[in-house]
C-alpha angles and dihedrals in degrees: 000000000000131000120221128197126197104191112196132171093259106024142018113219115201127193137183117212130193102192105312094336120102104223097185141337138199138192121214133172118267108242118180090192097059116110125228089256092054092051089046092053091049094050091046091051092050090054091049091048091054094041092240125151111236090205089067091068108099100175144002134218127192134196111190139175092178109078094179093065098050100085093055094042096046091047091051091050092050091052095046102040104019092233135104106237124242106245119205108240144095112346095028117121109241101157089229129111109226106213103187134109095263114013091192089068095062113104114247090234091058092052092047091050091048093051092050096044094050092046092050103035107015123221162343092043146143123221119206114193114192102205135124082308120024111234129195117200128186122211123189129228088260093051099257118149103235102180133257149195136291122208133175111272122252094251093047089052092049093046092049090055091051093047097047102038109065098203099042117096128221108258137198113256100244130126113263091206095235138058093212101064132188100212140039098251094053091043090057091046090050094050096045099043103034091037088054091050087057091050092051094046094049095048093044091048092051092046091050089054091050091049091056100270101255133105095346112161119211117210122190128198137165135077098295098038094108093050093058097033091058089064101048140053092209094083111074103174134031112201113175092177095052097112095044091049089048091054090051091049093049090047090054090052090055097036098107093055091044093054090052090048094049092045089052091054095054 
């Protein structure tokens, strides 16, 4: 079995794969101040909670957009599993041609999502990842990564309104049911959520045009994907496991080299 880590600015999503099957997964808060021992204790507890044997983990792969956390997390993994994790970045085989000005600038999570989406759904396609930032990625018919767009995430937008407008309260991100609202809380929810639907639809529509306008699939992932997808016909597929599956696929494409590396360490 392998262990996969998707390290985002807000959450770390962890998955255990046996072959192509996801055995279990967990979501924990990203905390730059945690030590390697604290991460180790947390990972150990999650395995105990799910009645999984840590000795069954043969290798680990990480995708991270939070550099400050990597020392503690990698050190914890080495202590728990006696292996240096494979980290998605330059030099890793992805099977995807990155056709942008500087491929090193693309977030690891975006590449992982692109690899998974193309493998599972083929191209051309657009991937919308509703995370701390909302990212839009375009993949060609041939499977080339063409670039995309980055927008502030829904929660960031809502929090900014609360922080900058003294009389406006922080609200839960749920649909109010109407655009014309009768109170302040619902009015904020309406503006943030339905306004964000408009943002998504406009960007997706423009990207579809630039991709040629025909047979473009739109795949959404991330914690708030369902909230936005329920209000638009522009999102065709919701895949909450996209990033974890992408990590498993990329690991498989590097498996031969990893086996040689691990054998050399023993």
